DRENPA-3360 file (N, C-alpha, C; in nm, 2 decimals, always signed):
BEGIN
1 = MNLRVEFT = -0.25/-1.70/-3.33/-0.39/-1.71/-3.28/-0.48/-1.71/-3.41 ~ -0.56/-1.81/-3.43/-0.66/-1.82/-3.54/-0.80/-1.83/-3.48 ~ -0.88/-1.74/-3.50/-1.02/-1.74/-3.45/-1.12/-1.73/-3.56 ~ -1.23/-1.80/-3.54/-1.35/-1.77/-3.62/-1.45/-1.70/-3.53 ~ -1.48/-1.58/-3.56/-1.57/-1.49/-3.48/-1.70/-1.47/-3.55 ~ -1.80/-1.50/-3.47/-1.94/-1.49/-3.53/-2.02/-1.38/-3.46 ~ -2.08/-1.29/-3.53/-2.16/-1.19/-3.47/-2.31/-1.22/-3.52 ~ -2.39/-1.24/-3.42/-2.53/-1.26/-3.44/-2.62/-1.19/-3.34;
9 = GEKIIIHT = -2.70/-1.10/-3.38/-2.78/-1.02/-3.29/-2.69/-0.95/-3.19 ~ -2.72/-0.97/-3.06/-2.64/-0.90/-2.96/-2.53/-1.00/-2.90 ~ -2.50/-1.10/-2.97/-2.40/-1.20/-2.92/-2.28/-1.20/-3.01 ~ -2.16/-1.23/-2.94/-2.04/-1.26/-3.01/-2.00/-1.40/-2.98 ~ -1.98/-1.48/-3.08/-1.95/-1.63/-3.06/-1.81/-1.65/-3.11 ~ -1.72/-1.70/-3.03/-1.58/-1.72/-3.07/-1.55/-1.87/-3.08 ~ -1.50/-1.91/-3.20/-1.47/-2.05/-3.22/-1.32/-2.07/-3.23 ~ -1.27/-2.15/-3.14/-1.12/-2.19/-3.15/-1.11/-2.34/-3.19;
17 = EKKTVEYQ = -0.99/-2.38/-3.20/-0.98/-2.53/-3.24/-1.02/-2.62/-3.12 ~ -1.03/-2.57/-3.00/-1.06/-2.65/-2.89/-1.20/-2.63/-2.83 ~ -1.26/-2.51/-2.85/-1.39/-2.49/-2.79/-1.46/-2.37/-2.85 ~ -1.58/-2.35/-2.81/-1.66/-2.24/-2.86/-1.72/-2.17/-2.73 ~ -1.70/-2.03/-2.73/-1.75/-1.95/-2.62/-1.84/-1.84/-2.67 ~ -1.94/-1.81/-2.59/-2.04/-1.71/-2.63/-2.05/-1.60/-2.53 ~ -2.05/-1.47/-2.57/-2.06/-1.36/-2.48/-2.16/-1.26/-2.53 ~ -2.21/-1.18/-2.44/-2.29/-1.06/-2.49/-2.20/-0.97/-2.56;
25 = LGTITCMI = -2.24/-0.91/-2.67/-2.16/-0.82/-2.75/-2.11/-0.70/-2.67 ~ -1.98/-0.69/-2.68/-1.91/-0.58/-2.60/-1.83/-0.63/-2.48 ~ -1.86/-0.75/-2.44/-1.80/-0.81/-2.32/-1.65/-0.83/-2.33 ~ -1.61/-0.88/-2.45/-1.46/-0.91/-2.47/-1.38/-0.78/-2.45 ~ -1.42/-0.67/-2.52/-1.35/-0.55/-2.52/-1.35/-0.49/-2.38 ~ -1.46/-0.50/-2.31/-1.47/-0.45/-2.17/-1.37/-0.53/-2.08 ~ -1.36/-0.66/-2.10/-1.27/-0.74/-2.02/-1.13/-0.71/-2.05 ~ -1.09/-0.68/-2.17/-0.96/-0.65/-2.21/-0.92/-0.51/-2.15;
33 = SAGEWDEL = -1.02/-0.42/-2.16/-1.00/-0.28/-2.11/-0.97/-0.29/-1.96 ~ -1.04/-0.38/-1.89/-1.03/-0.39/-1.74/-0.91/-0.48/-1.70 ~ -0.84/-0.53/-1.80/-0.72/-0.62/-1.76/-0.76/-0.75/-1.70 ~ -0.88/-0.80/-1.74/-0.93/-0.93/-1.69/-0.89/-1.04/-1.79 ~ -0.77/-1.08/-1.77/-0.71/-1.17/-1.87/-0.73/-1.32/-1.84 ~ -0.75/-1.35/-1.72/-0.75/-1.50/-1.68/-0.86/-1.58/-1.76 ~ -0.98/-1.52/-1.77/-1.08/-1.59/-1.84/-1.05/-1.60/-1.99 ~ -1.00/-1.49/-2.04/-0.97/-1.48/-2.19/-0.86/-1.58/-2.23;
41 = LQFLEAQK = -0.76/-1.59/-2.14/-0.64/-1.67/-2.17/-0.67/-1.82/-2.17 ~ -0.79/-1.85/-2.12/-0.83/-1.99/-2.12/-0.86/-2.04/-2.26 ~ -0.90/-1.95/-2.34/-0.94/-2.00/-2.48/-0.87/-1.92/-2.59 ~ -0.79/-1.81/-2.55/-0.72/-1.73/-2.65/-0.57/-1.75/-2.64 ~ -0.50/-1.77/-2.75/-0.35/-1.77/-2.75/-0.31/-1.62/-2.77 ~ -0.33/-1.54/-2.67/-0.32/-1.40/-2.69/-0.17/-1.35/-2.69 ~ -0.15/-1.25/-2.76/-0.01/-1.19/-2.75/+0.01/-1.13/-2.61 ~ +0.13/-1.11/-2.57/+0.16/-1.08/-2.44/+0.17/-0.93/-2.41;
49 = DYKNLEKY = +0.14/-0.84/-2.51/+0.15/-0.70/-2.49/+0.02/-0.65/-2.43 ~ -0.01/-0.70/-2.31/-0.14/-0.67/-2.25/-0.17/-0.53/-2.22 ~ -0.07/-0.45/-2.17/-0.10/-0.31/-2.13/-0.14/-0.23/-2.25 ~ -0.07/-0.25/-2.37/-0.11/-0.17/-2.49/-0.25/-0.21/-2.54 ~ -0.28/-0.34/-2.52/-0.41/-0.39/-2.56/-0.52/-0.33/-2.47 ~ -0.49/-0.32/-2.34/-0.58/-0.26/-2.25/-0.61/-0.11/-2.28 ~ -0.50/-0.04/-2.31/-0.51/+0.10/-2.35/-0.59/+0.12/-2.48 ~ -0.57/+0.03/-2.58/-0.63/+0.03/-2.70/-0.78/+0.01/-2.69;
57 = ATNFLDKC = -0.82/-0.09/-2.61/-0.96/-0.12/-2.58/-1.03/+0.00/-2.51 ~ -0.96/+0.05/-2.40/-1.01/+0.16/-2.33/-1.03/+0.29/-2.41 ~ -0.94/+0.32/-2.50/-0.95/+0.43/-2.59/-1.07/+0.42/-2.67 ~ -1.10/+0.31/-2.73/-1.22/+0.29/-2.81/-1.35/+0.30/-2.73 ~ -1.35/+0.24/-2.62/-1.47/+0.25/-2.53/-1.49/+0.39/-2.49 ~ -1.39/+0.47/-2.46/-1.40/+0.61/-2.42/-1.47/+0.69/-2.53 ~ -1.43/+0.66/-2.65/-1.48/+0.74/-2.77/-1.62/+0.71/-2.80 ~ -1.66/+0.58/-2.78/-1.79/+0.54/-2.83/-1.90/+0.53/-2.72;
65 = FYGREKIS = -1.85/+0.51/-2.59/-1.95/+0.48/-2.49/-1.94/+0.56/-2.36 ~ -1.84/+0.64/-2.34/-1.82/+0.71/-2.22/-1.93/+0.82/-2.20 ~ -1.98/+0.83/-2.08/-2.08/+0.93/-2.05/-2.22/+0.88/-2.08 ~ -2.32/+0.95/-2.04/-2.46/+0.91/-2.05/-2.51/+0.92/-2.19 ~ -2.45/+1.01/-2.28/-2.50/+1.02/-2.41/-2.40/+0.96/-2.51 ~ -2.44/+0.84/-2.56/-2.35/+0.78/-2.66/-2.37/+0.84/-2.80 ~ -2.27/+0.83/-2.88/-2.27/+0.88/-3.01/-2.37/+0.80/-3.09 ~ -2.42/+0.86/-3.20/-2.52/+0.79/-3.28/-2.46/+0.67/-3.35;
73 = KINGYMLC = -2.55/+0.58/-3.40/-2.50/+0.46/-3.47/-2.42/+0.50/-3.59 ~ -2.47/+0.59/-3.68/-2.39/+0.62/-3.80/-2.26/+0.68/-3.77 ~ -2.26/+0.78/-3.67/-2.13/+0.84/-3.63/-2.04/+0.74/-3.57 ~ -2.09/+0.64/-3.50/-2.01/+0.54/-3.44/-1.95/+0.45/-3.54 ~ -2.03/+0.42/-3.64/-1.98/+0.33/-3.75/-1.87/+0.41/-3.83 ~ -1.89/+0.54/-3.85/-1.79/+0.61/-3.93/-1.66/+0.63/-3.84 ~ -1.68/+0.64/-3.71/-1.56/+0.64/-3.62/-1.48/+0.51/-3.63 ~ -1.55/+0.40/-3.63/-1.49/+0.27/-3.64/-1.41/+0.27/-3.77;
81 = DSELNLCN = -1.47/+0.31/-3.88/-1.41/+0.31/-4.01/-1.29/+0.40/-4.02 ~ -1.30/+0.52/-3.97/-1.19/+0.62/-3.98/-1.08/+0.58/-3.88 ~ -1.11/+0.54/-3.76/-1.01/+0.51/-3.66/-0.93/+0.38/-3.69 ~ -1.01/+0.28/-3.75/-0.95/+0.15/-3.76/-0.93/+0.11/-3.91 ~ -0.97/+0.20/-4.00/-0.94/+0.18/-4.14/-1.00/+0.04/-4.18 ~ -1.13/+0.02/-4.14/-1.19/-0.11/-4.17/-1.21/-0.14/-4.32 ~ -1.24/-0.03/-4.39/-1.27/-0.05/-4.53/-1.15/-0.11/-4.61 ~ -1.03/-0.08/-4.56/-0.91/-0.12/-4.63/-0.85/-0.25/-4.56;
89 = KNYISNKK = -0.92/-0.30/-4.46/-0.87/-0.42/-4.39/-0.93/-0.54/-4.46 ~ -0.84/-0.63/-4.49/-0.88/-0.75/-4.57/-0.92/-0.86/-4.48 ~ -1.04/-0.85/-4.41/-1.09/-0.96/-4.33/-1.15/-1.07/-4.42 ~ -1.13/-1.19/-4.39/-1.19/-1.30/-4.46/-1.33/-1.32/-4.38 ~ -1.44/-1.30/-4.45/-1.57/-1.31/-4.39/-1.67/-1.38/-4.48 ~ -1.77/-1.43/-4.41/-1.89/-1.48/-4.48/-2.01/-1.48/-4.40 ~ -2.12/-1.52/-4.45/-2.25/-1.51/-4.37/-2.31/-1.65/-4.35 ~ -2.37/-1.67/-4.24/-2.44/-1.79/-4.21/-2.59/-1.76/-4.19;
97 = VSGRMIQR = -2.68/-1.83/-4.25/-2.82/-1.81/-4.24/-2.88/-1.93/-4.18 ~ -2.96/-1.91/-4.07/-3.03/-2.02/-4.01/-3.17/-1.98/-3.98 ~ -3.26/-2.08/-3.95/-3.40/-2.05/-3.92/-3.43/-2.08/-3.77 ~ -3.53/-2.01/-3.72/-3.58/-2.03/-3.59/-3.73/-1.99/-3.59 ~ -3.80/-2.04/-3.48/-3.94/-2.01/-3.47/-3.96/-1.91/-3.36 ~ -4.03/-1.80/-3.38/-4.06/-1.70/-3.28/-4.21/-1.68/-3.29 ~ -4.28/-1.72/-3.17/-4.42/-1.71/-3.16/-4.49/-1.78/-3.28 ~ -4.44/-1.90/-3.31/-4.50/-1.98/-3.42/-4.48/-1.93/-3.56;
105 = KADLVVSD = -4.39/-1.83/-3.57/-4.36/-1.78/-3.70/-4.21/-1.81/-3.73 ~ -4.18/-1.85/-3.86/-4.04/-1.87/-3.90/-3.97/-1.74/-3.91 ~ -3.84/-1.74/-3.86/-3.76/-1.62/-3.87/-3.62/-1.66/-3.91 ~ -3.56/-1.57/-3.99/-3.42/-1.60/-4.04/-3.32/-1.53/-3.95 ~ -3.22/-1.60/-3.91/-3.11/-1.54/-3.83/-2.98/-1.54/-3.92 ~ -2.93/-1.42/-3.94/-2.81/-1.40/-4.03/-2.69/-1.36/-3.94 ~ -2.59/-1.44/-3.95/-2.46/-1.42/-3.87/-2.35/-1.38/-3.97 ~ -2.27/-1.28/-3.92/-2.15/-1.24/-3.99/-2.04/-1.31/-3.93;
113 = IYLIDSLI = -1.96/-1.38/-4.01/-1.84/-1.46/-3.96/-1.71/-1.41/-4.02 ~ -1.61/-1.39/-3.93/-1.48/-1.34/-3.97/-1.37/-1.43/-3.92 ~ -1.27/-1.44/-4.00/-1.15/-1.52/-3.96/-1.04/-1.41/-3.93 ~ -1.00/-1.41/-3.80/-0.90/-1.31/-3.76/-0.78/-1.38/-3.69 ~ -0.68/-1.31/-3.67/-0.56/-1.36/-3.61/-0.49/-1.28/-3.50 ~ -0.57/-1.18/-3.45/-0.52/-1.09/-3.35/-0.63/-1.04/-3.26 ~ -0.60/-1.00/-3.14/-0.70/-0.94/-3.05/-0.73/-0.80/-3.09 ~ -0.64/-0.73/-3.16/-0.67/-0.60/-3.22/-0.79/-0.61/-3.31;
121 = DLINLEMM = -0.79/-0.71/-3.40/-0.90/-0.73/-3.49/-1.03/-0.76/-3.42 ~ -1.01/-0.84/-3.31/-1.13/-0.88/-3.23/-1.20/-0.76/-3.17 ~ -1.11/-0.67/-3.11/-1.17/-0.54/-3.05/-1.23/-0.46/-3.16 ~ -1.16/-0.44/-3.27/-1.22/-0.36/-3.38/-1.36/-0.40/-3.42 ~ -1.37/-0.53/-3.45/-1.50/-0.58/-3.50/-1.60/-0.58/-3.40 ~ -1.57/-0.62/-3.27/-1.67/-0.62/-3.17/-1.72/-0.48/-3.14 ~ -1.63/-0.38/-3.14/-1.68/-0.24/-3.11/-1.77/-0.19/-3.23 ~ -1.74/-0.23/-3.35/-1.82/-0.18/-3.46/-1.96/-0.24/-3.44;
129 = YAVINDMP = -1.97/-0.37/-3.41/-2.10/-0.43/-3.40/-2.17/-0.38/-3.27 ~ -2.10/-0.35/-3.17/-2.16/-0.30/-3.04/-2.22/-0.16/-3.07 ~ -2.16/-0.08/-3.15/-2.21/+0.05/-3.18/-2.33/+0.03/-3.27 ~ -2.33/-0.05/-3.37/-2.44/-0.07/-3.46/-2.56/-0.12/-3.38 ~ -2.54/-0.21/-3.29/-2.65/-0.27/-3.21/-2.69/-0.19/-3.09 ~ -2.62/-0.07/-3.07/-2.65/+0.02/-2.96/-2.65/-0.05/-2.83 ~ -2.54/-0.12/-2.80/-2.53/-0.20/-2.68/-2.51/-0.10/-2.56 ~ -2.58/-0.13/-2.44/-2.57/-0.05/-2.32/-2.44/-0.08/-2.25;
137 = INKCKNCN = -2.33/-0.01/-2.30/-2.20/-0.03/-2.23/-2.17/+0.10/-2.15 ~ -2.15/+0.08/-2.02/-2.14/+0.19/-1.92/-2.00/+0.17/-1.85 ~ -1.96/+0.28/-1.79/-1.84/+0.28/-1.70/-1.89/+0.27/-1.55 ~ -1.85/+0.17/-1.48/-1.90/+0.16/-1.34/-1.86/+0.28/-1.26 ~ -1.95/+0.33/-1.18/-1.93/+0.44/-1.10/-1.85/+0.41/-0.97 ~ -1.83/+0.28/-0.95/-1.75/+0.24/-0.83/-1.61/+0.20/-0.86 ~ -1.59/+0.10/-0.96/-1.46/+0.06/-0.99/-1.40/+0.13/-1.11 ~ -1.48/+0.21/-1.18/-1.44/+0.28/-1.30/-1.40/+0.20/-1.42;
145 = KYFVAGNA = -1.45/+0.08/-1.43/-1.43/-0.01/-1.54/-1.55/-0.03/-1.62 ~ -1.53/-0.05/-1.75/-1.65/-0.07/-1.84/-1.72/-0.20/-1.83 ~ -1.85/-0.20/-1.85/-1.92/-0.33/-1.84/-2.04/-0.32/-1.94 ~ -2.09/-0.44/-1.98/-2.21/-0.44/-2.06/-2.33/-0.45/-1.96 ~ -2.41/-0.34/-1.96/-2.51/-0.33/-1.86/-2.64/-0.40/-1.90 ~ -2.72/-0.43/-1.80/-2.85/-0.49/-1.82/-2.95/-0.39/-1.88 ~ -2.93/-0.26/-1.85/-3.00/-0.15/-1.91/-2.91/-0.03/-1.91 ~ -2.95/+0.07/-2.00/-2.87/+0.19/-2.02/-2.85/+0.27/-1.90;
153 = AALFCDRL = -2.94/+0.26/-1.80/-2.93/+0.34/-1.68/-2.84/+0.28/-1.57 ~ -2.80/+0.16/-1.58/-2.72/+0.09/-1.48/-2.59/+0.17/-1.45 ~ -2.56/+0.18/-1.32/-2.45/+0.26/-1.27/-2.33/+0.17/-1.23 ~ -2.36/+0.05/-1.18/-2.26/-0.03/-1.12/-2.26/-0.17/-1.19 ~ -2.14/-0.23/-1.19/-2.12/-0.36/-1.25/-2.13/-0.47/-1.15 ~ -2.12/-0.59/-1.20/-2.13/-0.71/-1.11/-1.99/-0.77/-1.07 ~ -1.88/-0.69/-1.09/-1.75/-0.74/-1.05/-1.74/-0.74/-0.90 ~ -1.67/-0.83/-0.84/-1.65/-0.84/-0.70/-1.56/-0.73/-0.65;
161 = YTEDKTCK = -1.61/-0.64/-0.56/-1.53/-0.52/-0.52/-1.47/-0.55/-0.39 ~ -1.53/-0.62/-0.30/-1.47/-0.66/-0.17/-1.49/-0.81/-0.17 ~ -1.45/-0.87/-0.06/-1.45/-1.02/-0.05/-1.59/-1.07/-0.06 ~ -1.69/-1.00/-0.02/-1.83/-1.05/-0.03/-1.93/-0.96/-0.09 ~ -1.88/-0.85/-0.15/-1.98/-0.76/-0.22/-1.93/-0.72/-0.36 ~ -2.03/-0.71/-0.45/-2.00/-0.67/-0.58/-2.01/-0.51/-0.59 ~ -1.96/-0.46/-0.70/-1.97/-0.31/-0.71/-2.12/-0.27/-0.70 ~ -2.21/-0.35/-0.76/-2.35/-0.31/-0.75/-2.40/-0.31/-0.61;
169 = QFGGKKSF = -2.36/-0.41/-0.53/-2.40/-0.41/-0.39/-2.34/-0.30/-0.31 ~ -2.21/-0.29/-0.32/-2.13/-0.19/-0.25/-2.17/-0.05/-0.29 ~ -2.17/-0.02/-0.42/-2.20/+0.11/-0.47/-2.34/+0.15/-0.45 ~ -2.44/+0.06/-0.46/-2.57/+0.09/-0.43/-2.60/+0.13/-0.29 ~ -2.53/+0.06/-0.20/-2.54/+0.09/-0.05/-2.48/+0.23/-0.03 ~ -2.36/+0.25/-0.09/-2.29/+0.38/-0.07/-2.37/+0.50/-0.12 ~ -2.43/+0.48/-0.24/-2.52/+0.58/-0.30/-2.64/+0.61/-0.21 ~ -2.69/+0.50/-0.15/-2.81/+0.52/-0.06/-2.77/+0.60/+0.06;
177 = VDKLKKDE = -2.66/+0.56/+0.12/-2.61/+0.63/+0.24/-2.58/+0.78/+0.21 ~ -2.51/+0.80/+0.09/-2.48/+0.94/+0.05/-2.60/+1.03/+0.04 ~ -2.71/+0.97/-0.02/-2.83/+1.04/-0.04/-2.90/+1.07/+0.10 ~ -2.89/+0.98/+0.19/-2.94/+1.00/+0.32/-2.87/+1.12/+0.39 ~ -2.74/+1.12/+0.38/-2.66/+1.23/+0.44/-2.70/+1.37/+0.39 ~ -2.75/+1.37/+0.27/-2.79/+1.50/+0.21/-2.93/+1.54/+0.24 ~ -3.01/+1.44/+0.29/-3.15/+1.47/+0.32/-3.18/+1.43/+0.46 ~ -3.19/+1.53/+0.55/-3.21/+1.51/+0.69/-3.34/+1.44/+0.72;
185 = ALLRYEKV = -3.45/+1.46/+0.64/-3.57/+1.40/+0.66/-3.56/+1.25/+0.64 ~ -3.50/+1.21/+0.53/-3.48/+1.07/+0.50/-3.39/+1.00/+0.60 ~ -3.29/+1.07/+0.64/-3.20/+1.02/+0.74/-3.27/+0.98/+0.87 ~ -3.36/+1.07/+0.92/-3.44/+1.04/+1.04/-3.54/+0.93/+1.01 ~ -3.60/+0.93/+0.89/-3.69/+0.82/+0.86/-3.62/+0.69/+0.87 ~ -3.50/+0.68/+0.81/-3.43/+0.55/+0.81/-3.40/+0.50/+0.95 ~ -3.36/+0.59/+1.03/-3.33/+0.55/+1.17/-3.45/+0.50/+1.24 ~ -3.56/+0.57/+1.23/-3.69/+0.53/+1.29/-3.74/+0.40/+1.23;
193 = YQATYYRL = -3.73/+0.38/+1.10/-3.78/+0.26/+1.03/-3.70/+0.14/+1.08 ~ -3.56/+0.16/+1.08/-3.48/+0.04/+1.12/-3.50/+0.01/+1.27 ~ -3.52/+0.11/+1.35/-3.55/+0.08/+1.49/-3.68/+0.01/+1.51 ~ -3.78/+0.05/+1.43/-3.91/-0.02/+1.44/-3.90/-0.16/+1.39 ~ -3.83/-0.18/+1.28/-3.82/-0.31/+1.22/-3.74/-0.41/+1.32 ~ -3.64/-0.35/+1.39/-3.57/-0.43/+1.49/-3.66/-0.47/+1.60 ~ -3.75/-0.38/+1.64/-3.84/-0.41/+1.75/-3.94/-0.52/+1.71 ~ -3.98/-0.51/+1.58/-4.07/-0.61/+1.53/-4.01/-0.75/+1.53;
201 = RKAETQAE = -3.89/-0.77/+1.51/-3.82/-0.90/+1.51/-3.82/-0.95/+1.65 ~ -3.82/-0.86/+1.75/-3.82/-0.91/+1.89/-3.96/-0.92/+1.96 ~ -4.06/-0.88/+1.88/-4.20/-0.87/+1.94/-4.24/-1.02/+1.97 ~ -4.32/-1.03/+2.08/-4.36/-1.16/+2.13/-4.52/-1.17/+2.12 ~ -4.59/-1.07/+2.13/-4.74/-1.08/+2.13/-4.79/-1.04/+1.99 ~ -4.90/-1.10/+1.96/-4.96/-1.07/+1.83/-5.01/-0.92/+1.81 ~ -5.06/-0.87/+1.93/-5.10/-0.73/+1.93/-4.98/-0.64/+1.89 ~ -4.87/-0.67/+1.95/-4.75/-0.58/+1.93/-4.70/-0.60/+1.78;
209 = IDALNKRL = -4.70/-0.72/+1.73/-4.66/-0.75/+1.59/-4.75/-0.67/+1.50 ~ -4.89/-0.68/+1.52/-4.98/-0.61/+1.43/-4.96/-0.46/+1.44 ~ -4.93/-0.40/+1.56/-4.91/-0.26/+1.57/-4.78/-0.22/+1.50 ~ -4.68/-0.29/+1.51/-4.55/-0.26/+1.45/-4.56/-0.27/+1.30 ~ -4.63/-0.37/+1.25/-4.64/-0.39/+1.10/-4.72/-0.27/+1.05 ~ -4.82/-0.23/+1.12/-4.90/-0.11/+1.07/-4.81/+0.02/+1.07 ~ -4.73/+0.03/+1.17/-4.64/+0.14/+1.18/-4.54/+0.15/+1.06 ~ -4.49/+0.03/+1.03/-4.39/+0.02/+0.92/-4.46/+0.06/+0.79;
217 = EDLKNWRV = -4.59/+0.01/+0.77/-4.66/+0.04/+0.65/-4.69/+0.19/+0.64 ~ -4.73/+0.25/+0.75/-4.76/+0.39/+0.75/-4.63/+0.47/+0.72 ~ -4.52/+0.43/+0.78/-4.40/+0.50/+0.75/-4.36/+0.50/+0.60 ~ -4.38/+0.38/+0.54/-4.34/+0.36/+0.40/-4.44/+0.45/+0.31 ~ -4.56/+0.46/+0.35/-4.66/+0.54/+0.27/-4.62/+0.69/+0.28 ~ -4.58/+0.73/+0.40/-4.55/+0.87/+0.41/-4.41/+0.90/+0.34 ~ -4.33/+0.80/+0.34/-4.20/+0.82/+0.26/-4.23/+0.84/+0.11 ~ -4.32/+0.76/+0.06/-4.36/+0.77/-0.08/-4.41/+0.91/-0.11;
225 = KYKNGEIK = -4.50/+0.96/-0.02/-4.56/+1.09/-0.04/-4.45/+1.20/-0.03 ~ -4.36/+1.18/+0.06/-4.25/+1.28/+0.07/-4.16/+1.28/-0.06 ~ -4.13/+1.16/-0.11/-4.04/+1.15/-0.23/-4.12/+1.20/-0.35 ~ -4.25/+1.19/-0.35/-4.33/+1.24/-0.47/-4.36/+1.39/-0.46 ~ -4.32/+1.45/-0.35/-4.34/+1.60/-0.33/-4.48/+1.63/-0.28 ~ -4.55/+1.53/-0.23/-4.69/+1.56/-0.18/-4.69/+1.62/-0.04 ~ -4.58/+1.60/+0.04/-4.57/+1.66/+0.17/-4.42/+1.72/+0.18 ~ -4.41/+1.82/+0.26/-4.28/+1.88/+0.28/-4.20/+1.81/+0.39;
233 = AKPFIEFV = -4.07/+1.85/+0.40/-3.98/+1.78/+0.50/-4.03/+1.80/+0.64 ~ -4.07/+1.92/+0.68/-4.11/+1.94/+0.82/-4.22/+1.85/+0.87 ~ -4.34/+1.85/+0.80/-4.44/+1.76/+0.85/-4.40/+1.61/+0.84 ~ -4.32/+1.58/+0.74/-4.27/+1.44/+0.73/-4.19/+1.40/+0.85 ~ -4.10/+1.49/+0.89/-4.02/+1.46/+1.01/-4.10/+1.45/+1.14 ~ -4.20/+1.54/+1.15/-4.29/+1.54/+1.26/-4.37/+1.41/+1.27 ~ -4.41/+1.36/+1.16/-4.48/+1.23/+1.16/-4.39/+1.12/+1.19 ~ -4.27/+1.12/+1.14/-4.18/+1.01/+1.16/-4.14/+1.00/+1.31;
241 = EGYGWMKK = -4.11/+1.12/+1.37/-4.06/+1.12/+1.50/-4.16/+1.13/+1.61 ~ -4.28/+1.16/+1.57/-4.39/+1.18/+1.67/-4.50/+1.08/+1.66 ~ -4.47/+0.97/+1.60/-4.58/+0.88/+1.56/-4.63/+0.79/+1.68 ~ -4.75/+0.81/+1.72/-4.83/+0.73/+1.81/-4.76/+0.69/+1.94 ~ -4.75/+0.56/+1.97/-4.70/+0.51/+2.10/-4.55/+0.54/+2.12 ~ -4.47/+0.56/+2.01/-4.33/+0.59/+2.03/-4.32/+0.72/+2.10 ~ -4.40/+0.82/+2.06/-4.40/+0.95/+2.12/-4.43/+0.94/+2.27 ~ -4.53/+0.86/+2.30/-4.57/+0.84/+2.44/-4.46/+0.78/+2.52;
249 = ER = -4.38/+0.70/+2.46/-4.28/+0.63/+2.54/-4.16/+0.72/+2.58 ~ -4.14/+0.83/+2.51/-4.03/+0.92/+2.53/-4.04/+0.99/+2.67;
% end
C-alpha cells in the first residue's frame, strides 16, 4: 500500500494511484476503531490484521479524546511523539503552498504531505494532526463508537442504529424519554401537549383550531418558565392539567 496523505486545515486528503478521497480530520481513525472497513477497502489495499488495527486505533482515541475533557494540544503532541516515536520515524514528507481568496483577501494554504505504506502510519499521523487541530472527536453515548462531531457537545453519531433510525435520532429520543421519566411535571406536560396536538389535527372549525393553537402556545410558554426555574413543579402541573375548557370537559 502506497499512499500520499495530505493534511490541510481540518481535512485529510488521501491520494492513491486510482483516486483521491477527502475526509474530515479524525474520520479515518474513527472508522478503523469502529471496524467500518467496507468504505476504506474501496480505496486502500489494507493489511488484513483488522482486529489489531481496530485495537490500535481505539487505544489512541481513548488516550487523546475519551471523556468530556480532552488533553491539551501540547500534551497530545508529546503523547503522539512518545507513544509512536514520531521523531525517529523516517517519513518522506514535503509541503504544498497554494493561494485562496477569503473575503476578498489573499490567503496562503499550507499542506503537509507524507508518503506512507501502512495504516499504522496513517493512524499515527492523523491522530497527531487531530490533536493539534483540537478536533471534536467524541464517543457516541448510544453505540459507544468514536466519531468526529459537529461540535464538542455532541453526544450521538450519525451511524444507522436501527433499520430507519441513526444513533442521533434513537439516542436523542431515548434521552428525552429518560428525562421525562425522571420529571413528573414534564411527563404530564408531554401527555397533555400531545393530546392537544392530536386534537388540533382533527379539528374542523376555525374557532376550535384557534383555541387549540392558543392552548399549545400557552403550554409551551409555561414549559419554558418551568425549565428556567421561574415557576415550581406544583403550579406548572396545575396549569397543565387544569387548563380552561379541558378542565370543564372532565
